[in-house]
Wavefront OBJ file of the C-alpha trace (Angstrom):
o trace
v -0.088 0.031 -0.057
v 1.271 3.660 -0.713
v 0.522 7.350 -0.240
v -1.706 6.055 2.377
v -4.156 4.484 0.291
v -6.392 1.713 1.067
v -7.033 0.747 -2.452
v -4.796 -2.276 -3.573
v -2.255 -1.915 -5.882
v -4.390 -3.531 -8.711
v -7.215 -0.878 -7.871
v -4.849 2.153 -8.239
v -3.730 0.683 -11.765
v -6.927 0.148 -12.809
v -7.991 3.772 -11.780
v -4.714 5.061 -13.842
v -5.392 3.376 -16.510
v -8.714 4.757 -16.823
v -7.955 8.208 -15.822
v -5.007 8.586 -18.199
v -7.148 7.508 -21.370
v -9.741 9.736 -20.567
v -7.111 12.638 -19.839
v -5.561 11.995 -23.411
v -9.256 12.304 -25.168
v -9.547 15.664 -23.174
v -5.928 16.587 -24.575
v -6.280 15.786 -27.708
v -9.655 17.454 -27.930
v -10.312 20.802 -29.755
v -10.954 24.189 -27.821
v -15.131 23.684 -28.861
v -15.273 20.321 -28.509
v -13.546 20.645 -24.727
v -15.999 22.880 -23.592
v -18.779 20.098 -22.880
v -16.327 17.382 -22.194
v -14.760 18.135 -19.074
v -17.991 17.165 -17.352
v -18.336 14.092 -19.028
v -15.182 12.594 -18.613
v -15.027 13.144 -14.988
v -18.199 11.622 -14.723
v -17.223 8.259 -16.944
v -14.128 8.025 -14.491
v -16.752 8.060 -11.678
v -18.894 5.386 -13.129
v -15.503 3.172 -13.944
v -14.224 3.665 -10.939
v -16.293 2.696 -8.285
v -13.601 2.622 -5.436
v -12.497 6.169 -6.616
v -12.164 8.214 -3.126
v -14.667 10.474 -4.755
v -17.530 7.704 -5.011
v -16.252 6.135 -1.360
v -16.674 9.761 0.412
v -20.147 9.956 -1.155
v -21.231 6.621 0.194
v -19.513 7.057 3.519
v -21.439 10.389 3.936
v -18.599 12.701 4.088
v -19.843 15.048 1.256
v -19.032 18.472 2.576
v -15.461 19.563 1.293
v -14.580 21.403 4.408
v -10.479 21.135 3.541
v -10.647 24.911 2.026
v -11.584 26.042 5.479
v -7.805 26.488 6.337
v -7.744 29.435 3.815
v -10.796 31.496 4.901
v -8.265 32.707 7.879
v -5.869 33.992 4.794
v -8.821 35.404 2.889
v -10.390 37.108 5.595
v -8.361 40.207 5.702
v -9.506 40.912 1.797
v -13.209 40.483 2.782
v -15.793 43.151 3.820
v -19.435 43.610 3.473
v -19.106 45.834 0.407
v -16.709 43.135 -1.650
v -17.831 40.263 -4.021
v -15.930 37.051 -3.662
v -15.548 34.509 -6.601
v -14.876 30.920 -5.881
v -13.755 29.006 -8.707
v -13.254 25.263 -8.292
v -14.619 21.760 -9.506
v -16.993 19.142 -7.935
v -18.398 20.400 -4.737
v -16.430 22.947 -2.535
v -19.726 24.630 -1.412
v -18.232 24.642 2.044
v -16.319 27.295 1.884
v -18.858 29.397 -0.003
v -21.093 29.451 2.778
v -18.103 30.613 5.278
v -17.176 33.282 2.980
v -20.838 34.883 2.572
v -21.057 35.652 5.755
v -18.713 38.398 5.612
v -18.856 39.803 2.063
v -21.791 41.339 -0.161
v -22.388 38.609 -2.805
v -20.271 35.412 -3.525
v -20.091 33.726 -7.173
v -19.397 30.442 -7.345
v -17.951 28.820 -10.787
v -17.762 25.038 -10.787
v -16.566 24.459 -14.382
v -15.701 20.989 -13.953
v -18.748 19.736 -12.561
v -18.905 15.634 -11.592
v -20.771 15.320 -8.997
v -24.416 16.411 -7.388
v -23.811 19.867 -5.569
v -24.251 19.544 -1.805
v -25.253 22.281 0.460
v -23.681 22.075 4.103
v -26.138 20.992 6.665
v -28.388 23.445 8.411
v -26.518 26.339 6.225
v -28.369 28.809 3.784
v -27.334 32.094 2.247
v -28.838 34.038 -0.065
v -26.211 36.327 -1.445
v -24.615 33.029 -3.454
v -24.848 32.803 -6.909
v -23.998 29.653 -8.993
v -22.480 30.722 -12.509
v -23.345 28.472 -15.096
v -20.696 29.546 -17.277
v -17.806 28.168 -19.363
v -14.181 29.205 -19.219
v -15.449 32.526 -19.985
v -16.854 33.325 -16.925
v -19.612 35.969 -18.079
v -19.148 38.184 -15.623
v -19.446 42.124 -15.912
v -15.945 43.806 -15.563
v -14.689 44.834 -12.539
v -17.356 43.211 -10.267
v -15.252 41.030 -8.167
v -13.120 42.284 -5.365
v -11.335 38.960 -4.758
v -11.123 35.679 -6.665
v -10.218 31.893 -5.595
v -9.202 28.770 -6.471
v -7.528 25.559 -4.861
v -6.404 22.665 -7.093
v -8.251 23.666 -9.973
v -5.723 25.433 -12.556
v -3.812 22.104 -12.954
v -7.189 20.271 -14.329
v -7.338 22.766 -17.504
v -6.314 22.444 -20.775
v -3.422 25.071 -20.889
v -4.792 26.643 -23.379
v -8.075 27.008 -21.434
v -6.156 27.731 -18.342
v -5.091 30.966 -19.783
v -8.429 31.998 -21.441
v -10.194 31.654 -17.760
v -7.388 33.637 -16.079
v -7.942 36.555 -18.842
v -11.504 36.333 -17.995
v -10.602 36.422 -13.918
v -8.584 39.549 -14.693
v -11.397 41.146 -16.675
v -13.674 40.357 -13.965
v -11.509 41.707 -11.252
v -11.879 45.740 -9.866
v -8.696 47.851 -9.987
v -6.528 46.762 -7.200
v -8.649 43.293 -6.798
v -6.912 40.067 -6.226
v -6.894 36.396 -7.261
v -5.866 33.916 -4.657
v -4.254 30.631 -6.838
v -3.313 27.610 -5.189
v -2.035 24.542 -7.038
v 0.704 21.476 -6.874
v 4.085 22.025 -7.759
v 4.871 19.890 -10.698
v 8.567 19.231 -8.763
v 6.328 17.295 -5.824
v 4.196 15.193 -8.016
v 2.911 14.206 -10.238
v -0.131 14.831 -7.610
v -2.675 12.941 -9.782
v -3.533 9.213 -9.510
v -0.472 9.008 -12.151
v 2.315 9.701 -8.846
v 3.158 5.907 -8.599
v 3.460 5.579 -12.459
v 5.001 8.263 -14.122
v 7.698 11.251 -13.655
v 4.801 13.651 -15.125
v 1.314 14.159 -14.651
v -0.535 11.919 -17.346
v -3.870 11.705 -15.355
v -6.497 14.485 -15.157
v -3.818 17.138 -14.101
v -3.549 18.270 -17.407
v -0.605 20.316 -16.303
v 1.071 20.878 -13.154
v 3.093 24.063 -12.863
v 6.219 25.797 -11.400
v 5.979 28.903 -9.492
v 8.005 31.024 -12.517
v 5.640 29.562 -15.153
v 2.604 30.799 -13.430
v 4.178 34.077 -12.684
v 4.901 34.460 -16.593
v 1.557 33.351 -17.165
v -0.162 35.777 -14.624
v 2.220 38.541 -15.796
v 1.341 37.831 -19.483
v -2.193 38.356 -18.598
v -1.825 41.787 -16.940
v -1.332 41.305 -13.437
v 0.751 43.925 -11.963
v 2.274 42.626 -8.538
v 2.159 38.949 -7.471
v 3.309 37.356 -4.230
v 3.660 33.876 -2.672
v 1.860 32.927 0.168
v 3.918 30.617 2.447
v 2.176 28.649 5.245
v 4.252 28.335 8.207
v 2.514 26.845 11.391
v -0.707 27.373 10.253
v -0.270 31.098 9.223
v 0.313 32.260 5.997
v 3.395 34.889 5.073
v 3.260 37.197 2.298
v 6.760 37.075 0.370
v 8.405 37.461 -2.820
v 8.075 34.794 -5.288
v 11.809 35.069 -6.436
v 12.897 32.620 -3.824
v 10.933 29.733 -5.009
v 11.900 30.846 -8.682
v 15.687 30.949 -8.040
v 15.178 27.581 -6.082
v 13.441 26.088 -9.194
v 16.275 27.206 -11.261
v 18.504 25.530 -9.268
v 16.594 21.887 -9.045
v 15.456 21.481 -12.554
v 19.135 19.965 -13.576
v 18.657 17.346 -11.201
v 17.011 13.814 -11.978
v 13.211 13.455 -11.101
v 13.900 10.951 -8.197
v 16.473 13.817 -6.606
v 13.915 16.857 -7.457
v 11.433 15.406 -5.861
v 12.874 14.362 -2.691
v 14.316 17.734 -1.989
v 11.098 19.670 -2.934
v 9.356 17.869 -0.671
v 11.982 18.127 2.340
v 11.228 20.177 5.352
v 12.109 23.663 4.235
v 11.759 23.394 0.529
v 8.290 22.314 0.290
v 7.014 25.323 2.219
v 8.797 27.721 -0.307
v 7.992 26.213 -3.334
v 4.339 25.141 -2.452
v 2.257 27.220 -4.930
v 0.448 29.730 -3.059
v 0.037 32.885 -5.457
v -1.691 35.934 -4.959
v -1.837 38.767 -7.768
v -2.726 41.981 -7.818
v -4.449 43.640 -11.073
l 1 2 3 4 5 6 7 8 9 10 11 12 13 14 15 16 17 18 19 20 21 22 23 24 25 26 27 28 29 30 31 32 33 34 35 36 37 38 39 40 41 42 43 44 45 46 47 48 49 50 51 52 53 54 55 56 57 58 59 60 61 62 63 64 65 66 67 68 69 70 71 72 73 74 75 76 77 78 79 80 81 82 83 84 85 86 87 88 89 90 91 92 93 94 95 96 97 98 99 100 101 102 103 104 105 106 107 108 109 110 111 112 113 114 115 116 117 118 119 120 121 122 123 124 125 126 127 128 129 130 131 132 133 134 135 136 137 138 139 140 141 142 143 144 145 146 147 148 149 150 151 152 153 154 155 156 157 158 159 160 161 162 163 164 165 166 167 168 169 170 171 172 173 174 175 176 177 178 179 180 181 182 183 184 185 186 187 188 189 190 191 192 193 194 195 196 197 198 199 200 201 202 203 204 205 206 207 208 209 210 211 212 213 214 215 216 217 218 219 220 221 222 223 224 225 226 227 228 229 230 231 232 233 234 235 236 237 238 239 240 241 242 243 244 245 246 247 248 249 250 251 252 253 254 255 256 257 258 259 260 261 262 263 264 265 266 267 268 269 270 271 272 273 274 275 276 277 278 279 280
């Protein structure tokens, strides 16, 4: 058994082979075809892999995703009753949206990749949450959002779609608005089901990034100031992104195994972790 998995190696390989085949279909699809393909293929994966962790959580009743609540402490400093918040996610991340709704004027939730039924946290209601039924283009009014947030999303998008969605986020943000983006670092992975089979993500993580790659992408879209948020003992510290970029430059020539081992070491894993906050 590996990585704390409760599934057998045979089950993991089955999951890997099915997801890799579906991911290749998505990677090779044209722009128009991809628009309706994401949710279709994710649903197909869950149907073909009954032991998928999402299916297991659903069957056991552990439905609400509370893992995002750890970011609430960092986000709260940017929230007030006059601001609008945008959450971009996949599947069901409604737990965070309902918490954020307590502090802002309105919450917009875009779940472009839909692969399970939307689940409202128990005993929670909010009249200021709106689900955006749109594709990569968010179809929001220009300069209508004060703070946007995504966690573990951009790596699931085709690189061309990722750039287009980032442009849409930038357009929707007010001047001075911020986008907080959290995603796995490619040196530490792969972080999808291919982690134990390949050296590069080949499942539904269509592209895992480095800090420098995302920094350049954000700058290209137009963001003026980009910082890293480094988590130490439960507290996020805002730091320049350059230390992470320098470390990436030094690690890049090393072999895959050495690079992954060093990237996951006690000190470097915090510096390299991709948690970027970009200001328009």
